[in-house]
OpenMM code with the backbone's topology and positions (N, CA, C; nanometers):
from openmm import Vec3, app, unit

residues = "MET LYS VAL ALA ILE PRO VAL LEU ASP GLY ARG LEU CYS LEU HIS PHE GLY GLN ALA ARG ARG PHE ALA LEU VAL GLU ALA ASP PRO GLU LYS LYS GLU VAL GLN GLY VAL GLU VAL LEU ASP ALA PRO GLU HIS GLN PRO GLY VAL LEU PRO GLU TRP LEU ALA SER LEU GLY ALA GLU LEU ILE ILE VAL GLY GLY MET GLY GLY ARG ALA GLN GLU LEU PHE ALA GLY TYR GLY ILE GLU CYS ILE ILE GLY ALA PRO GLU GLU ALA PRO GLN LYS ILE VAL GLN ASP TYR LEU ASP GLY VAL LEU LYS THR GLY GLY ASN VAL CYS ASP HIS".split()
positions = [
    Vec3(0.6953, 0.5482, -1.0348),
    Vec3(0.6084, 0.5651, -0.9213),
    Vec3(0.6205, 0.5022, -0.7921),
    Vec3(0.5805, 0.5514, -0.6892),
    Vec3(0.5945, 0.4845, -0.5620),
    Vec3(0.4578, 0.4098, -0.4979),
    Vec3(0.4715, 0.2978, -0.4700),
    Vec3(0.3699, 0.2223, -0.4125),
    Vec3(0.3837, 0.1951, -0.2648),
    Vec3(0.2971, 0.2189, -0.1917),
    Vec3(0.3088, 0.1850, -0.0429),
    Vec3(0.2305, 0.0551, -0.0118),
    Vec3(0.3026, -0.0117, 0.0669),
    Vec3(0.2331, -0.1440, 0.1061),
    Vec3(0.2558, -0.1548, 0.2478),
    Vec3(0.1358, -0.1700, 0.3376),
    Vec3(0.1726, -0.1992, 0.4817),
    Vec3(0.2157, -0.3555, 0.4986),
    Vec3(0.3236, -0.3666, 0.5671),
    Vec3(0.3953, -0.4983, 0.5796),
    Vec3(0.4161, -0.5278, 0.7447),
    Vec3(0.4034, -0.6756, 0.7428),
    Vec3(0.4400, -0.7405, 0.8906),
    Vec3(0.4967, -0.8683, 0.8438),
    Vec3(0.6385, -0.8817, 0.9052),
    Vec3(0.7224, -1.0122, 0.8749),
    Vec3(0.7357, -1.0056, 0.7326),
    Vec3(0.7827, -0.9049, 0.6432),
    Vec3(0.8079, -0.9140, 0.5251),
    Vec3(0.7032, -0.9254, 0.4214),
    Vec3(0.5833, -0.9335, 0.4542),
    Vec3(0.4673, -0.9598, 0.3879),
    Vec3(0.3637, -0.8735, 0.3982),
    Vec3(0.2740, -0.8387, 0.3058),
    Vec3(0.1640, -0.7562, 0.3435),
    Vec3(0.0925, -0.7702, 0.4604),
    Vec3(0.0563, -0.6526, 0.5355),
    Vec3(-0.0139, -0.6846, 0.6537),
    Vec3(-0.1582, -0.6752, 0.6156),
    Vec3(-0.2397, -0.7522, 0.6415),
    Vec3(-0.4079, -0.7454, 0.5897),
    Vec3(-0.4638, -0.6159, 0.6459),
    Vec3(-0.4454, -0.5821, 0.7591),
    Vec3(-0.5212, -0.4555, 0.8048),
    Vec3(-0.4172, -0.3390, 0.8260),
    Vec3(-0.4276, -0.2592, 0.7008),
    Vec3(-0.3311, -0.1551, 0.7022),
    Vec3(-0.2998, -0.0728, 0.8130),
    Vec3(-0.3976, -0.0486, 0.9057),
    Vec3(-0.4228, 0.0276, 1.0233),
    Vec3(-0.3335, -0.0077, 1.1314),
    Vec3(-0.3247, -0.1439, 1.1395),
    Vec3(-0.2432, -0.2303, 1.2298),
    Vec3(-0.0881, -0.2362, 1.2010),
    Vec3(-0.0501, -0.2063, 1.0664),
    Vec3(0.0787, -0.2063, 1.0363),
    Vec3(0.1801, -0.1040, 1.0965),
    Vec3(0.2906, -0.1672, 1.1409),
    Vec3(0.3890, -0.0599, 1.2003),
    Vec3(0.5001, -0.0058, 1.1068),
    Vec3(0.4982, -0.0835, 0.9931),
    Vec3(0.5942, -0.0620, 0.8914),
    Vec3(0.5196, -0.0527, 0.7692),
    Vec3(0.5980, 0.0059, 0.6675),
    Vec3(0.5503, 0.0094, 0.5197),
    Vec3(0.6246, 0.0195, 0.4310),
    Vec3(0.6207, -0.0618, 0.3350),
    Vec3(0.7269, -0.0864, 0.2371),
    Vec3(0.6911, 0.0259, 0.1060),
    Vec3(0.7931, 0.0922, 0.0809),
    Vec3(0.7772, 0.2071, -0.0294),
    Vec3(0.8582, 0.1444, -0.1374),
    Vec3(0.7680, 0.1143, -0.2320),
    Vec3(0.8091, 0.0449, -0.3630),
    Vec3(0.8307, 0.1373, -0.4789),
    Vec3(0.9587, 0.1469, -0.5142),
    Vec3(0.9736, 0.2297, -0.6552),
    Vec3(0.9645, 0.1496, -0.7670),
    Vec3(0.8721, 0.1826, -0.8890),
    Vec3(0.8661, 0.1037, -0.9724),
    Vec3(0.8334, 0.1809, -1.0953),
    Vec3(0.8886, 0.1200, -1.2091),
    Vec3(0.8753, 0.1803, -1.3407),
    Vec3(0.7536, 0.1283, -1.4302),
    Vec3(0.6360, 0.1874, -1.4405),
    Vec3(0.5426, 0.0964, -1.5086),
    Vec3(0.5566, 0.1310, -1.6456),
    Vec3(0.6481, 0.1983, -1.7018),
    Vec3(0.6689, 0.1669, -1.8705),
    Vec3(0.7511, 0.0259, -1.8815),
    Vec3(0.8418, 0.0250, -1.8092),
    Vec3(0.9446, -0.0956, -1.8122),
    Vec3(0.8845, -0.2118, -1.7386),
    Vec3(0.7969, -0.1705, -1.6637),
    Vec3(0.7248, -0.2999, -1.5725),
    Vec3(0.8135, -0.3858, -1.4860),
    Vec3(0.8891, -0.2872, -1.4050),
    Vec3(0.9986, -0.3209, -1.3219),
    Vec3(0.9928, -0.2782, -1.1870),
    Vec3(1.0056, -0.3449, -1.0911),
    Vec3(1.0629, -0.2796, -0.9395),
    Vec3(1.1898, -0.2432, -0.9514),
    Vec3(1.2093, -0.1357, -0.9057),
    Vec3(1.3433, -0.0684, -0.8991),
    Vec3(1.4070, -0.0611, -0.7805),
    Vec3(1.3163, -0.0682, -0.6587),
    Vec3(1.3767, -0.0758, -0.5381),
    Vec3(1.2845, -0.0504, -0.4095),
    Vec3(1.2928, -0.1212, -0.3141),
    Vec3(1.2171, -0.1115, -0.1922),
    Vec3(1.2636, -0.0466, -0.0629),
    Vec3(1.2071, 0.0299, -0.0026),
    Vec3(1.2598, 0.0750, 0.1159),
    Vec3(1.1342, 0.0595, 0.2348),
    Vec3(1.1697, 0.0048, 0.3358),
    Vec3(1.0869, -0.0261, 0.4560),
    Vec3(1.0973, 0.0885, 0.5590),
    Vec3(0.9868, 0.1351, 0.5866),
    Vec3(0.9972, 0.2679, 0.6837),
    Vec3(0.8981, 0.2155, 0.8155),
    Vec3(0.9532, 0.2665, 0.9360),
    Vec3(0.8514, 0.2794, 1.0630),
    Vec3(0.7475, 0.3680, 1.0111),
    Vec3(0.6325, 0.3354, 1.0437),
    Vec3(0.5088, 0.4105, 1.0558),
    Vec3(0.5184, 0.4987, 1.1571),
    Vec3(0.4597, 0.6271, 1.1266),
    Vec3(0.4133, 0.7098, 1.2561),
    Vec3(0.2929, 0.6554, 1.3401),
    Vec3(0.2810, 0.7062, 1.4538),
    Vec3(0.1712, 0.6379, 1.5322),
    Vec3(0.0414, 0.6541, 1.4617),
    Vec3(-0.0431, 0.5429, 1.4630),
    Vec3(-0.1572, 0.5477, 1.3872),
    Vec3(-0.2790, 0.6347, 1.4505),
    Vec3(-0.3138, 0.7233, 1.3808),
    Vec3(-0.4217, 0.8270, 1.4127),
    Vec3(-0.4937, 0.8574, 1.2944),
    Vec3(-0.6265, 0.8687, 1.3076),
    Vec3(-0.6997, 0.8915, 1.1512),
    Vec3(-0.6420, 1.0219, 1.0884),
    Vec3(-0.6047, 0.9987, 0.9529),
    Vec3(-0.5380, 1.0771, 0.8613),
    Vec3(-0.3881, 1.1180, 0.8744),
    Vec3(-0.3139, 1.0505, 0.9615),
    Vec3(-0.1826, 1.0583, 0.9746),
    Vec3(-0.1200, 0.9751, 0.8502),
    Vec3(-0.1375, 0.8506, 0.8245),
    Vec3(-0.0903, 0.7681, 0.7229),
    Vec3(-0.0869, 0.8345, 0.5815),
    Vec3(-0.2227, 0.8676, 0.5656),
    Vec3(-0.2205, 0.9343, 0.4251),
    Vec3(-0.1442, 1.0625, 0.3905),
    Vec3(-0.1268, 1.1484, 0.4893),
    Vec3(-0.0526, 1.2589, 0.4838),
    Vec3(0.1096, 1.2182, 0.4745),
    Vec3(0.1504, 1.1206, 0.5508),
    Vec3(0.2872, 1.0967, 0.5768),
    Vec3(0.3324, 1.0170, 0.4553),
    Vec3(0.2430, 0.8996, 0.4031),
    Vec3(0.2599, 0.8572, 0.2742),
    Vec3(0.2665, 0.9519, 0.1419),
    Vec3(0.1650, 1.0460, 0.1365),
    Vec3(0.1743, 1.1377, 0.0234),
    Vec3(0.3049, 1.2296, 0.0268),
    Vec3(0.3498, 1.2527, 0.1795),
    Vec3(0.4862, 1.3382, 0.1648),
    Vec3(0.6151, 1.2590, 0.1188),
    Vec3(0.5794, 1.1359, 0.1052),
    Vec3(0.7162, 1.0307, 0.0680),
    Vec3(0.6854, 1.0208, -0.0819),
    Vec3(0.6067, 1.0726, -0.1406),
    Vec3(0.5604, 1.0455, -0.2840),
    Vec3(0.4929, 0.9322, -0.3236),
    Vec3(0.4133, 0.8674, -0.2271),
    Vec3(0.3195, 0.7507, -0.2696),
    Vec3(0.2334, 0.7959, -0.3677),
    Vec3(0.1887, 0.7222, -0.4711),
    Vec3(0.0753, 0.7468, -0.5731),
    Vec3(-0.0237, 0.6425, -0.5719),
    Vec3(0.0117, 0.5224, -0.5011),
    Vec3(-0.0672, 0.4136, -0.4929),
    Vec3(-0.0311, 0.3377, -0.3571),
    Vec3(-0.1481, 0.2731, -0.2959),
    Vec3(-0.1324, 0.2135, -0.1924),
    Vec3(-0.2025, 0.0816, -0.2189),
    Vec3(-0.1449, -0.0380, -0.1831),
    Vec3(-0.2155, -0.1857, -0.2015),
    Vec3(-0.2175, -0.2298, -0.0574),
    Vec3(-0.3475, -0.2632, -0.0353),
    Vec3(-0.3790, -0.3328, 0.1083),
    Vec3(-0.4592, -0.4423, 0.0830),
    Vec3(-0.4686, -0.5132, 0.2067),
    Vec3(-0.5684, -0.6286, 0.2301),
    Vec3(-0.7133, -0.5640, 0.2436),
    Vec3(-0.7010, -0.4901, 0.3493),
    Vec3(-0.8352, -0.4289, 0.3956),
    Vec3(-0.8197, -0.2921, 0.4256),
    Vec3(-0.9226, -0.1995, 0.4241),
    Vec3(-0.9268, -0.0561, 0.4549),
    Vec3(-1.0707, -0.0124, 0.4515),
    Vec3(-1.1040, 0.0640, 0.5751),
    Vec3(-1.2105, 0.1173, 0.5847),
    Vec3(-1.2484, 0.2356, 0.4792),
    Vec3(-1.3833, 0.2506, 0.4655),
    Vec3(-1.4132, 0.3550, 0.3743),
    Vec3(-1.3656, 0.4915, 0.3873),
    Vec3(-1.3542, 0.5404, 0.5247),
    Vec3(-1.3104, 0.6823, 0.5498),
    Vec3(-1.1814, 0.7045, 0.5240),
    Vec3(-1.1007, 0.5748, 0.5480),
    Vec3(-0.9428, 0.5858, 0.5147),
    Vec3(-0.9374, 0.5988, 0.3608),
    Vec3(-1.0218, 0.5412, 0.3068),
    Vec3(-1.0081, 0.5488, 0.1386),
    Vec3(-1.0501, 0.6528, 0.1059),
    Vec3(-1.1351, 0.7306, 0.1536),
    Vec3(-1.1646, 0.8773, 0.1319),
    Vec3(-1.0288, 0.9825, 0.1600),
    Vec3(-0.9755, 0.9478, 0.2759),
    Vec3(-0.8641, 1.0201, 0.3178),
    Vec3(-0.7358, 0.9994, 0.2133),
    Vec3(-0.7126, 0.8926, 0.1755),
    Vec3(-0.6324, 0.8719, 0.0748),
    Vec3(-0.6452, 0.9425, -0.0577),
    Vec3(-0.7658, 0.9126, -0.1037),
    Vec3(-0.8000, 0.9936, -0.2142),
    Vec3(-0.7942, 1.1545, -0.2309),
    Vec3(-0.8063, 1.1872, -0.1162),
    Vec3(-0.7852, 1.3422, -0.0752),
    Vec3(-0.6681, 1.3840, -0.0961),
    Vec3(-0.5620, 1.3025, -0.0880),
    Vec3(-0.4112, 1.3151, -0.0936),
    Vec3(-0.3573, 1.2821, -0.2463),
    Vec3(-0.4391, 1.2310, -0.3275),
    Vec3(-0.4145, 1.1872, -0.4565),
    Vec3(-0.3744, 1.0521, -0.4664),
    Vec3(-0.3881, 0.9607, -0.3550),
    Vec3(-0.3261, 0.8131, -0.3601),
    Vec3(-0.4437, 0.7199, -0.3952),
    Vec3(-0.4160, 0.6564, -0.5038),
    Vec3(-0.5323, 0.5528, -0.5387),
    Vec3(-0.5147, 0.4399, -0.4455),
    Vec3(-0.6068, 0.3909, -0.4183),
    Vec3(-0.6228, 0.2485, -0.3371),
    Vec3(-0.6681, 0.1200, -0.4021),
    Vec3(-0.5864, 0.0158, -0.3887),
    Vec3(-0.6256, -0.1102, -0.4326),
    Vec3(-0.6450, -0.2090, -0.3302),
    Vec3(-0.7513, -0.2531, -0.3019),
    Vec3(-0.7936, -0.3298, -0.1590),
    Vec3(-0.8004, -0.4838, -0.2113),
    Vec3(-0.7825, -0.5549, -0.1064),
    Vec3(-0.8116, -0.6999, -0.1266),
    Vec3(-0.6720, -0.7846, -0.1787),
    Vec3(-0.5483, -0.7385, -0.1639),
    Vec3(-0.4567, -0.7787, -0.2021),
    Vec3(-0.4187, -0.9152, -0.1218),
    Vec3(-0.3260, -0.9949, -0.1513),
    Vec3(-0.2772, -1.1197, -0.0803),
    Vec3(-0.1572, -1.1099, 0.0106),
    Vec3(-0.1474, -1.1672, 0.0906),
    Vec3(-0.0369, -1.1573, 0.1946),
    Vec3(0.0832, -1.2147, 0.1216),
    Vec3(0.1455, -1.1177, 0.0320),
    Vec3(0.2875, -1.1577, -0.0443),
    Vec3(0.3723, -1.0733, 0.0013),
    Vec3(0.5021, -1.0795, -0.0493),
    Vec3(0.5945, -0.9782, -0.0549),
    Vec3(0.5632, -0.8739, -0.1138),
    Vec3(0.6029, -0.7494, -0.0638),
    Vec3(0.5750, -0.6175, -0.1508),
    Vec3(0.6208, -0.6253, -0.2966),
    Vec3(0.7611, -0.6780, -0.3038),
    Vec3(0.7819, -0.6792, -0.4427),
    Vec3(0.7134, -0.7593, -0.5423),
    Vec3(0.6668, -0.8755, -0.4942),
    Vec3(0.5682, -0.9499, -0.5885),
    Vec3(0.4307, -0.8818, -0.6058),
    Vec3(0.3846, -0.8230, -0.5135),
    Vec3(0.2577, -0.7652, -0.5257),
    Vec3(0.2645, -0.6699, -0.6340),
    Vec3(0.3776, -0.5609, -0.6077),
    Vec3(0.3871, -0.4513, -0.7312),
    Vec3(0.4223, -0.5089, -0.8663),
    Vec3(0.5132, -0.6252, -0.8648),
    Vec3(0.5234, -0.6761, -0.9670),
    Vec3(0.4201, -0.7545, -1.0443),
    Vec3(0.3206, -0.8022, -0.9748),
    Vec3(0.2032, -0.8358, -1.0325),
    Vec3(0.0973, -0.7223, -1.0700),
    Vec3(0.1039, -0.6097, -1.0005),
    Vec3(0.0345, -0.5066, -1.0445),
    Vec3(0.0951, -0.4598, -1.1810),
    Vec3(0.2156, -0.4418, -1.2135),
    Vec3(0.2707, -0.3958, -1.3142),
    Vec3(0.2527, -0.4670, -1.4323),
    Vec3(0.2271, -0.6193, -1.4092),
    Vec3(0.2195, -0.7133, -1.4939),
    Vec3(0.0652, -0.7440, -1.5405),
    Vec3(-0.0234, -0.6586, -1.4675),
    Vec3(-0.1644, -0.6627, -1.4775),
    Vec3(-0.2279, -0.7897, -1.4343),
    Vec3(-0.1514, -0.8654, -1.3284),
    Vec3(-0.2125, -1.0028, -1.2910),
    Vec3(-0.2268, -0.9917, -1.1557),
    Vec3(-0.2355, -0.8980, -1.0851),
    Vec3(-0.2612, -0.8826, -0.9302),
    Vec3(-0.3897, -0.9310, -0.8960),
    Vec3(-0.4198, -1.0287, -0.8447),
    Vec3(-0.5515, -1.0937, -0.8078),
    Vec3(-0.5927, -1.0196, -0.6545),
    Vec3(-0.7066, -0.9679, -0.6526),
    Vec3(-0.7638, -0.8943, -0.5415),
    Vec3(-0.8904, -0.9744, -0.5024),
    Vec3(-0.9081, -0.9774, -0.3746),
    Vec3(-1.0294, -1.0425, -0.3156),
    Vec3(-1.0931, -0.9289, -0.2507),
    Vec3(-1.1933, -0.9884, -0.1402),
    Vec3(-1.2794, -0.8861, -0.0714),
    Vec3(-1.1865, -0.7937, 0.0228),
    Vec3(-1.2472, -0.6878, 0.0675),
    Vec3(-1.1979, -0.6050, 0.1659),
    Vec3(-1.2049, -0.6583, 0.3009),
    Vec3(-1.0979, -0.6899, 0.3772),
    Vec3(-1.0981, -0.7768, 0.4943),
    Vec3(-1.1371, -0.6811, 0.6012),
    Vec3(-1.1515, -0.5434, 0.5690),
    Vec3(-1.1786, -0.4513, 0.6837),
    Vec3(-1.3401, -0.3983, 0.6765),
    Vec3(-1.3961, -0.3951, 0.7712),
    Vec3(-1.5503, -0.3539, 0.7620),
    Vec3(-1.5989, -0.2395, 0.8185),
    Vec3(-1.5043, -0.1415, 0.8572),
    Vec3(-1.5211, -0.0146, 0.9264),
    Vec3(-1.4781, 0.0972, 0.8213),
] * unit.nanometer
topology = app.Topology()
chain = topology.addChain("A")
for resn in residues:
    res = topology.addResidue(resn, chain)
    for name in ("N", "CA", "C"):
        topology.addAtom(name, app.Element.getBySymbol(name[0]), res)
């Protein structure tokens, strides 16, 4: 599976729409292991661009600190599940915690 995570300085960027780069983490949920990470420059942010772009890259899941309701709907429309309220950690750690079932999430830091 491929997991998208907005990043800033090698850690999760709390506001996904402000991220200029995304980590695309390849993981094997059966083996519960991260297999690789690719960090890509994001296209210019406009409504609907990021969900389509990440879907075209094969992302099935996006883990963020905060995301507005409309963005969540757009991601769902591309079949990408959203996990919101993740901590500012390295993408590999976030995905490994997710695979291990121990990812701790808090509130949505985005209110729009």
